C-alpha positions as CSV (number, residue, x, y, z in Angstrom):
1,M,93.7,67.8,151.5
2,R,93.4,68.9,152.2
3,Q,93.9,70.0,154.4
4,R,92.0,68.6,151.0
5,S,91.6,65.6,146.6
6,L,86.3,62.2,144.3
7,I,83.4,64.8,144.0
8,A,82.0,66.5,147.3
9,I,77.4,66.6,151.4
10,T,74.0,67.3,154.9
11,A,71.6,66.2,157.4
12,A,72.4,65.9,161.0
13,L,71.4,63.1,163.4
14,T,70.8,63.7,167.0
15,A,73.5,62.2,169.1
16,G,73.3,61.8,172.8
17,A,71.2,59.9,175.4
18,L,71.9,58.9,179.0
19,T,75.2,57.2,179.6
20,L,74.9,53.8,181.1
21,T,78.4,52.4,180.5
22,A,81.8,53.8,180.1
23,C,81.5,53.7,176.3
24,G,77.9,53.4,175.4
25,S,74.4,54.5,176.2
26,R,71.0,52.7,176.2
27,D,68.7,53.9,173.5
28,D,65.5,51.8,173.1
29,S,63.6,54.3,170.9
30,K,64.8,54.1,167.4
31,D,63.3,55.6,164.2
32,K,63.4,53.6,161.0
33,D,66.5,55.4,159.8
34,D,68.4,54.3,162.9
35,A,66.8,50.9,163.2
36,G,69.9,48.9,164.4
37,G,70.7,46.2,166.8
38,G,69.5,48.2,169.8
39,G,71.1,48.1,173.2
40,T,74.2,50.2,173.1
41,T,74.7,53.4,171.2
42,V,78.0,54.2,169.6
43,V,78.6,57.7,168.3
44,I,80.9,58.6,165.5
45,G,82.1,62.2,165.6
46,V,82.5,64.2,162.4
47,D,84.7,67.3,162.2
48,A,84.7,69.4,159.0
49,P,84.1,73.0,157.8
50,L,80.3,73.0,157.7
51,T,80.1,76.8,157.2
52,G,82.4,79.2,155.4
53,D,84.3,79.1,152.1
54,L,85.1,75.4,152.3
55,S,81.7,74.2,153.4
56,A,80.9,72.5,150.0
57,L,83.6,69.9,150.8
58,G,82.8,69.8,154.5
59,L,79.1,69.1,154.0
60,G,79.9,66.4,151.6
61,I,82.0,64.8,154.3
62,R,79.3,65.1,157.0
63,N,76.5,63.7,154.8
64,S,78.6,60.7,153.6
65,V,79.3,59.7,157.2
66,D,75.7,60.2,158.0
67,L,74.8,57.8,155.2
68,A,77.3,55.2,156.5
69,V,75.8,55.4,160.0
70,K,72.3,54.9,158.6
71,Q,73.3,52.0,156.4
72,A,75.0,50.2,159.3
73,N,71.9,50.5,161.4
74,Q,69.6,49.4,158.6
75,K,71.7,46.3,158.1
76,D,72.1,45.6,161.8
77,Y,75.7,45.4,160.9
78,V,77.0,45.2,164.5
79,D,74.8,43.1,166.7
80,G,73.6,45.0,169.8
81,I,75.0,48.3,168.6
82,T,73.1,51.4,167.2
83,F,75.3,54.0,165.6
84,K,74.7,57.7,165.7
85,M,76.6,60.7,164.3
86,E,77.6,63.9,166.0
87,S,79.0,66.7,163.8
88,A,81.1,69.7,164.6
89,D,82.0,72.7,162.5
90,D,85.7,73.7,162.4
91,Q,85.3,76.4,159.7
92,G,88.7,75.3,158.4
93,Q,90.4,76.8,161.6
94,P,93.0,74.7,163.6
95,S,91.8,76.3,166.9
96,S,88.2,75.3,166.3
97,G,89.3,71.8,165.3
98,Q,91.2,71.4,168.6
99,T,88.2,72.6,170.5
100,N,86.0,70.1,168.7
101,A,88.4,67.3,169.3
102,T,88.4,68.1,173.1
103,K,84.6,68.0,173.1
104,F,84.6,64.7,171.2
105,V,87.0,63.2,173.7
106,A,84.8,64.3,176.6
107,N,81.8,62.5,175.2
108,K,82.3,58.9,176.3
109,D,79.8,57.6,173.7
110,I,82.1,58.8,170.9
111,L,84.3,55.8,169.9
112,G,85.7,57.2,166.7
113,A,86.0,60.4,164.7
114,V,86.0,61.2,160.9
115,G,87.8,64.3,159.7
116,P,88.9,66.9,159.3
117,L,89.3,68.3,155.8
118,N,92.3,70.5,156.3
119,S,95.8,69.1,157.2
120,S,96.5,72.2,159.5
121,V,93.3,71.4,161.4
122,G,94.2,67.8,161.6
123,E,97.5,68.6,163.1
124,S,95.8,70.5,165.9
125,M,93.6,67.5,166.7
126,Q,96.0,64.5,166.5
127,K,97.5,64.7,170.0
128,V,94.1,65.4,171.6
129,F,92.7,62.2,170.1
130,D,95.8,60.1,170.6
131,D,96.1,61.0,174.3
132,A,92.5,59.8,174.8
133,K,93.1,56.7,172.6
134,L,90.2,57.8,170.4
135,V,90.7,56.7,166.8
136,Q,90.6,59.4,164.1
137,V,90.2,58.7,160.4
138,S,90.6,61.5,157.9
139,P,89.2,61.3,154.4
140,A,91.1,64.3,153.2
141,N,94.3,65.2,155.1
142,T,97.2,64.7,152.7
143,N,100.3,66.2,154.5
144,P,102.9,63.4,154.7
145,A,104.3,64.5,158.1
146,M,101.0,63.7,159.8
147,T,101.7,60.0,159.6
148,Q,105.4,59.8,158.9
149,G,106.8,62.5,161.0
150,P,108.5,65.8,160.1
151,D,111.6,64.1,158.6
152,W,109.6,61.9,156.2
153,N,111.4,63.3,153.2
154,G,114.8,62.9,154.8
155,G,114.8,59.1,155.0
156,K,113.5,59.0,158.6
157,K,109.9,58.0,158.8
158,V,108.4,57.8,162.3
159,R,104.7,57.5,163.0
160,P,103.8,60.3,165.5
161,Y,100.3,59.1,166.5
162,K,99.0,55.6,166.8
163,A,95.3,56.7,166.8
164,Y,95.5,58.6,163.5
165,F,94.6,57.1,160.2
166,R,93.5,58.3,156.8
167,T,91.8,57.0,153.7
168,A,93.3,59.6,151.4
169,T,96.7,59.3,149.8
170,T,99.4,61.9,150.6
171,D,101.0,64.9,149.0
172,A,104.2,62.9,148.8
173,I,102.5,61.2,145.9
174,Q,99.9,63.8,144.8
175,G,102.4,66.6,144.0
176,P,104.8,64.4,142.1
177,F,101.9,62.7,140.2
178,A,100.8,66.1,139.0
179,A,104.4,67.0,138.0
180,Q,104.8,63.9,135.9
181,Y,101.5,64.4,134.2
182,L,102.2,68.1,133.3
183,Y,105.8,67.5,132.2
184,N,105.4,64.1,130.4
185,K,101.8,64.2,129.1
186,A,100.7,67.9,128.9
187,K,104.2,68.9,127.7
188,K,104.5,71.8,130.1
189,K,108.1,72.8,130.7
190,K,108.0,76.1,132.6
191,V,105.9,76.6,135.7
192,F,105.1,79.4,138.1
193,V,104.5,78.0,141.6
194,I,102.2,79.6,144.1
195,D,101.1,78.5,147.5
196,D,98.9,79.9,150.3
197,K,101.4,79.3,153.1
198,K,99.2,76.8,154.8
199,T,100.3,73.3,155.8
200,Y,98.4,71.7,152.9
201,G,99.2,74.2,150.2
202,A,102.8,74.8,151.0
203,G,103.6,71.1,151.4
204,L,101.8,70.2,148.1
205,A,103.5,72.9,146.1
206,A,106.9,71.8,147.5
207,T,106.5,68.2,146.5
208,F,105.3,69.2,143.1
209,K,108.2,71.6,142.5
210,D,110.8,69.0,143.5
211,E,109.5,66.4,141.1
212,F,108.9,68.9,138.2
213,T,112.5,70.2,138.4
214,K,113.8,66.7,138.7
215,L,112.1,65.8,135.5
216,G,113.8,68.8,133.8
217,G,111.1,71.4,134.1
218,K,112.0,75.0,134.9
219,V,110.5,77.2,137.6
220,A,109.7,80.6,136.1
221,G,108.8,82.1,139.5
222,T,107.4,81.5,142.9
223,E,105.0,83.4,145.1
224,H,103.2,83.1,148.5
225,V,99.7,84.6,148.7
226,N,97.2,85.4,151.4
227,P,94.1,83.3,150.3
228,D,91.8,85.6,152.2
229,T,92.4,88.7,150.2
230,K,91.0,87.4,146.9
231,D,92.9,90.2,145.1
232,F,95.7,88.6,143.1
233,G,96.3,91.5,140.6
234,A,100.0,91.8,141.5
235,V,100.8,88.1,141.2
236,A,98.7,87.9,138.0
237,T,101.0,90.4,136.5
238,K,104.1,88.5,137.6
239,I,102.7,85.3,136.0
240,R,102.0,87.1,132.7
241,N,105.6,88.5,132.6
242,S,107.2,85.2,133.6
243,D,106.8,83.4,130.3
244,A,105.5,80.3,132.2
245,D,103.3,77.9,130.3
246,V,101.5,76.7,133.4
247,V,100.7,77.8,137.0
248,Y,100.7,75.4,139.9
249,Y,98.7,76.5,143.0
250,G,99.1,74.9,146.4
251,G,95.9,75.7,148.2
252,E,92.1,75.5,148.0
253,Y,89.4,76.6,145.6
254,P,88.2,79.8,147.4
255,A,91.4,81.5,146.3
256,A,92.3,79.3,143.3
257,G,89.1,80.2,141.4
258,P,89.6,84.0,141.6
259,L,93.3,83.6,140.9
260,S,92.6,81.7,137.7
261,K,90.1,84.4,136.6
262,Q,92.4,87.3,137.4
263,M,95.6,85.9,135.8
264,K,93.8,85.3,132.6
265,K,92.3,88.7,132.6
266,A,95.8,90.0,133.0
267,G,96.9,88.2,129.9
268,A,98.3,85.0,131.2
269,K,96.3,82.6,129.1
270,I,97.7,79.4,130.6
271,P,96.2,76.7,132.7
272,L,96.1,76.8,136.5
273,V,96.7,73.4,138.1
274,G,96.1,72.4,141.7
275,G,95.5,69.5,144.0
276,D,92.4,68.0,145.5
277,G,91.9,71.3,147.4
278,I,90.6,72.9,144.2
279,Y,88.7,69.9,142.8
280,S,85.2,71.1,143.5
281,A,82.2,72.5,141.5
282,D,82.7,75.7,143.5
283,Y,86.1,76.2,141.8
284,I,84.3,76.4,138.4
285,K,81.7,78.8,139.9
286,L,84.5,81.1,141.1
287,S,86.7,80.9,138.0
288,G,83.9,81.0,135.5
289,K,84.6,80.6,131.8
290,D,88.3,81.5,132.5
291,G,88.6,78.2,134.4
292,K,88.1,76.1,131.3
293,G,91.3,74.0,130.6
294,D,92.5,74.2,134.2
295,Y,93.5,71.0,136.0
296,A,93.3,69.4,139.4
297,T,94.5,66.1,140.9
298,S,92.5,64.3,143.4
299,V,92.8,61.1,145.5
300,G,91.7,57.8,144.1
301,Q,89.9,57.0,140.8
302,P,86.7,58.8,139.8
303,V,84.0,57.6,142.1
304,E,81.4,57.7,139.3
305,E,83.4,55.2,137.3
306,L,84.0,52.7,140.1
307,P,81.7,49.7,140.2
308,S,82.2,49.6,144.0
309,A,80.7,53.1,144.3
310,K,77.4,52.5,142.4
311,E,75.5,51.6,145.6
312,F,76.9,54.6,147.5
313,I,75.9,57.0,144.7
314,A,72.4,55.5,144.5
315,N,71.9,55.5,148.3
316,Y,73.2,59.1,148.6
317,K,70.8,60.3,146.0
318,K,67.9,58.3,147.6
319,A,68.7,59.9,151.0
320,G,67.9,63.3,149.5
321,Y,70.9,65.3,150.7
322,K,70.8,68.9,149.5
323,E,74.6,69.1,148.9
324,A,76.8,67.0,146.6
325,Y,79.1,64.4,148.1
326,E,82.0,66.3,146.5
327,A,85.6,65.2,146.4
328,Y,85.7,63.3,149.7
329,G,82.3,61.7,149.8
330,G,83.4,58.2,149.1
331,Y,86.5,58.5,151.3
332,S,84.3,59.8,154.2
333,Y,81.9,56.9,153.8
334,D,84.9,54.5,153.9
335,S,86.4,56.3,156.9
336,A,83.2,55.9,158.8
337,W,82.8,52.3,157.7
338,A,86.4,51.6,158.8
339,I,85.4,52.7,162.3
340,I,82.3,50.6,162.1
341,E,84.4,47.6,161.1
342,A,86.8,48.2,164.0
343,V,83.8,48.4,166.5
344,K,82.4,45.2,165.1
345,K,85.8,43.4,165.7
346,V,86.1,44.7,169.2
347,V,82.5,43.7,170.1
348,E,82.8,40.2,168.6
349,D,86.1,39.7,170.5
350,N,84.4,40.6,173.7
351,D,81.4,38.2,173.7
352,G,79.1,40.7,172.0
353,K,79.7,43.6,174.3
354,L,81.8,46.8,174.3
355,P,84.7,46.4,176.7
356,S,85.5,49.1,179.3
357,D,88.6,50.1,177.3
358,A,86.7,50.1,173.9
359,R,88.5,53.2,172.6
360,A,92.0,51.7,173.0
361,K,90.8,48.4,171.5
362,I,89.3,50.1,168.5
363,V,92.6,51.9,167.8
364,D,94.3,48.5,167.8
365,A,91.6,46.9,165.6
366,M,91.8,49.7,163.1
367,Q,95.3,48.8,162.1
368,D,94.1,45.5,160.8
369,V,90.8,46.7,159.2
370,S,90.5,45.6,155.6
371,F,87.4,45.7,153.4
372,D,86.1,46.5,149.9
373,G,84.8,50.0,150.2
374,V,83.3,52.7,148.0
375,T,86.8,53.8,146.8
376,G,88.2,50.3,146.4
377,K,90.2,48.2,148.9
378,V,90.4,50.0,152.3
379,S,93.3,49.1,154.6
380,F,96.2,50.9,156.3
381,D,100.0,50.5,156.3
382,E,102.3,50.7,159.3
383,Y,102.0,54.5,159.4
384,G,98.2,54.6,159.3
385,D,98.3,55.7,155.6
386,A,95.9,54.3,153.0
387,T,97.3,51.4,151.0
388,N,95.3,52.6,148.0
389,K,97.6,55.0,146.2
390,Q,95.5,55.7,143.1
391,L,95.2,59.3,141.9
392,T,93.4,61.1,139.0
393,V,94.0,64.2,136.9
394,Y,90.8,66.2,136.1
395,Q,90.4,69.0,133.7
396,V,87.6,71.7,133.5
397,K,85.9,70.9,130.2
398,D,82.5,72.6,130.7
399,T,81.9,75.9,132.6
400,T,78.2,76.1,131.9
401,D,77.3,73.3,134.5
402,P,79.8,73.4,137.4
403,A,78.5,70.2,138.8
404,K,79.6,68.3,135.6
405,G,82.5,70.5,134.5
406,W,85.4,68.4,135.8
407,K,86.3,65.5,133.6
408,P,88.9,62.8,134.3
409,V,91.8,62.7,131.9
410,E,94.3,60.4,133.5
411,S,94.3,57.9,136.4
412,G,97.2,56.0,137.9
413,T,99.8,55.9,140.6
414,F,103.0,57.9,141.1
415,T,106.1,56.1,139.8
416,G,109.2,57.4,141.5
């Protein structure tokens, strides 16, 4: 996203111990969940909104990283290394994300970070991590500028930060993918476009609108809203009077759910469509029965339908997390595992030990990481973007059980 996106989880591990080397710590007392190779402890940091409106997605991210860490230890995946997780709550706020990034950098045991959810938060963290040569892998940031620079849409793509990677595809693909589906498949020709003025929402809405009009669609109106108000009466009236046959919302589910409900109560009986930021069971809880028929796009193919995800889903359930893995669970697991793979390469290349410049070496190793993950093939292009460009359109089919309400209706890649 997200700033946030295939369905969305908690338990925290203790991270810490006495530092004995520049990049690791001795930890000879391991419980059975963390039974790894012993010797050196490597911590993976996780930054996500663990409280607040977006916590459903954030907890899914944290739990999925926790699962990856536990699995790596149970498999003794990296000889001589025990992995641990340290999580930090950004509440969806860039200032908190930057503070968390600074804390992660200060902890020499942390050799990689997963997160955040929101693109605006990610932007506040990138330079902090890059300056410290600490690799960052986001499962949910989708703003194209984060990997391809501010002029990405003007034919001048320049990677701003070498240490930043992501397993989610970008809004340069997601917005147009939604536009093609709505115009060509759903036969929607007149759209009312709304965004929340945030990095993720505004960027997503812009790429959607560009493709929709290129296809021949008409824009019936545009509006910017404050997502914190939750009162969308005025914009609901504008939608009703616009003669639009669909609404596209660039933003996240805490505002999108109430917007869907209020616009339909106002008489605009048309579907609301959004990106991965609204693809959550909480959207259905907030929109209620009025959300039936609404659409969302999300990164990748449905996790539940991927053979590669069966083990992840089974292990997640077995671990007993209270929260669902939500939209970014599989991508978070794969993000953590990418860090684990990079650590493995660095250790193996250094005679079984972490080098003194492990952080920098891990950044370099990440560029060549390639493995079969939960979400499919995981690897990165020259910008640090995921090479997996799959996307899926979901529709709310059932509002009686929010956890099962979203159903996939179309999967594929953007053709442009």
